[in-house]
N, C-alpha and C positions, 0 to 999 in steps of 0.2 A: 536478641541474636542467639543462634544455636551455640551450645558449648561443645568443644571437642571432647571425644570419648573419655580418655584417660586424665588429662589435665583438668578438665572441668572448667576451663577458661573460655572467654569469648574475645573476639578481636577488640571490642572496646576496652576490656580489662587491660590490654597492652598499651593503650594509648599511642598507638602508631609506632611502637618500637620495631625496628628492623634488624637489630643486632641482639644476639643472645651470646652470654657466656656460659658454658655448659661443663661443669665439672661432674665428676661422678658421685661424689659424697654429699648428701644433703647438708651435713653441717659444714662443709666447705662452702656451699652455696649461701648460707647464712652469713658466714664470715665475710665473703666478697661483697655481699650486699651492703655490709656497713660502711664499705668505702664509696657508695653512691650518695647522691644527694636525696634526701627525703625517701629513704628505702622504705618498703612495706611488703609484708608477706601476701602473695595472691593465692597460694594453695600448698597444702602439705597432704599428699596422698600417695601411698606406697613409697617407692624411691624418688619421686618426683616432688621436690619442694621448689617452688617458684617464687621469685621476688621481682619487683619493679622499683626502679630508681631512676635518678638522673646522672648522667655523666656528660660534663660539658654542656649541661642545659638540655640534653636529649634524652629521651627514654631508652633504657636498656633493661633486658631481661636476663635474670640470673637463674638457671633452672638445672638442678641435678639431674642426672640421667641414670643413677645406679651403675653397677658393674656391668660390662660387657655390651656387645653389639645390638642384641634384641631390644633391650630396653632403651639403648641410645636412639635406635631408629625410631621408637615411638616418640620420644620426646621431640626429635627433630622434626618428624612428620607433622606432629599436631601444632608446634609453633610455627612451621611453614605455612599451615593452613590459616594461621592467624596473623600473617604478614611479615615474618622474620625471614630474612634471605641470607644472613651471615651469622655463621656459628664458630665460636672461638672455644676450642676445647682446652681446659686446663687440667692436669692430672699430676701424678707421680708415676715414676718408673724405675726398672732396673737396668742398668747399662751392661753391655757385653763386651765392650772395646776397652782394652786396658789403659787407654789414655784419657778416658773420661773419669772425672772425678766426682765424688758425692758432692752434691750441692751444686753442681753444674746444672745449667738449663739446656734442654734438647728440643730443637724445633724439627717438626717431622715435614720433609718435603713430600713424602709418599710412604706407603706401607706395604709390607707383605701380607697378602690376604690369607691369613691362618685362621680366619673366621668363617662362619656360615651365613650370618645374616646378609653380608654385603651381596652374596649371590643371589638374593631375592631382588636385587636392584639391576645388576649387570653381570654378565658371564664372567669366568675368572680371567679370561685373557684381556678384560677391561681393566685399566689401571687404577689403583686407589691413589689419587693424588691431590695435594691441598691446592687451594686457591693461590696463584702466585701473588697477588697484591696483599692478601691477608697475611701471608707468610712473610712477605718483605716487611710489612709493618711490625711483625715479631722481631725480626732480625734487627731492624732499625732501633726498636725499643730496647733491646739488649744493649746495643752500641751506645744509646743515648744514656742508659742507666749504668754503664761500665759493669755489666754482669756477664760472666763467662758463659759461653754458650757453644753448642754444636748444632750443625744443621746436616740432616741426612735421611736416611731410610729407617723406619720402625718395622719390627716384627710385631704385628698385632693379632693376638690369639684369642679364641673364645675361652680358653681355660688357663687358669693360673699355674697348674701343676704340669699335666702331661705335655701340653702344647707349648710350654716354655721349658720343656725338658728338666723338670725338677724331680729328683730322686728321693727327696726327704719327705716322703708321703706314707700313707697307711701301708700301701702294697709294696712301695719301693721299686715299682715296675713301670716303665714307660713303654707304650707300644712301639713296635719296630718303625712306624712311620715317622716317629719323632725321635728315635735314638740317633744321636750324632748330629741332629739338626741345630742345635745352638752353635756347634763348631763351624757347621756350613754357613750359617748367617754371619759368624764372625769372620770368616774369610771372604765373604761377599760384602763386607763393609757395613753390615746392619749395625745400627747404634745400641739398639735397646729393644726390650719387650714391653707392650703394654697391651690393652684390651678393647679399645673402642675405635681408634683412628681408622682402621681399615673399612668399618662400616660407615662412619662418618664421612670419610673422604669419597668413597664409592658412591654412597647415596647422594651426597651433595653434587658431586660432579655430574651424576646422571640426571638429577632433577634440575639443574641450572641454578643450584644454590653455591653459595662460597662457604669454605671451611678452612681452618687452620688448627694447628694443635702444638701445644707447648707443654713440656713436663718437666718437673724437677727430679733429679737423680736422688733416690734415697740410699741406693747400694750399688756397688759395681760387682757383679757376680763373678768376675775373673779373681776377685779377692775373697768374697765371703758371700753368704746367702741372706743373712739376717741383718737388716739395718740397725746402725747404732749411732744415727746423726739426729740433729735436732729438726723434727719435722716442721715445726712452726716457722723456723728461719727460712727453710727452703720454700715453704709455701708463700711467705712474703715476698720473695724474689719472684716467683712465678706469677703471683697476683699483680705485682707491680708492672711486669712485662705486658700481661694480658690487658691492663688498663691502659697503659700507654698506647698499646697497638690499637685498642678500640677506639680512643680518642681521635687518632688519626683516620681510621676508616669512617667514623661518623662524620668527620668534617669533609670528607671526599664524597659522601653519600649525596 
């Protein structure tokens, strides 16, 4: 069977898996895979580290996407070619609403499309929305695990610095198009910034795939810019949520 271009995998390699958990960080992919039964590494190439294991007796793929929409679109496209139709993103984030605390879990219903990659799948007036049932599974998982969470809209930017209106940079300058944008999103009720969900949601909705996104809050930018929390504990919570949601979705498949 022919291999997909970047991942170098075939449909047989996935053993019928239809659900993928997609973190950005390759090391996080390895850590998540350790929670599966009989995990094994399928490939490690560039930012794409893929693992296969069993969850509730069914095959699941864990595949890192790297940072940002373009590489996310490659991973999702090629996994879809191999039979995956449900994508659960797990990541970290900076909150911009004062009531959100470090360590909380954010579930994105939809995303502000501050990226470029999503426009290669649908025009800007097409919404970047998550799959209802996959998102509901994330909400139920948080409730079942007694984990504090918020659900709402995420601003999804191609850049970490200007697109998220950060001034602690080499130049200290943010282009006029983004000056005041963080305050604007706050007033519109946007919860947080991250860098992949707009591409993931738009792409999956346009292609008839299912996607949901959960992120652990490392920092609240209304109070500070640099995180000083335990990343490991936050990751454990978000992984627990995603795995709980994945079990439900696999049982419904």
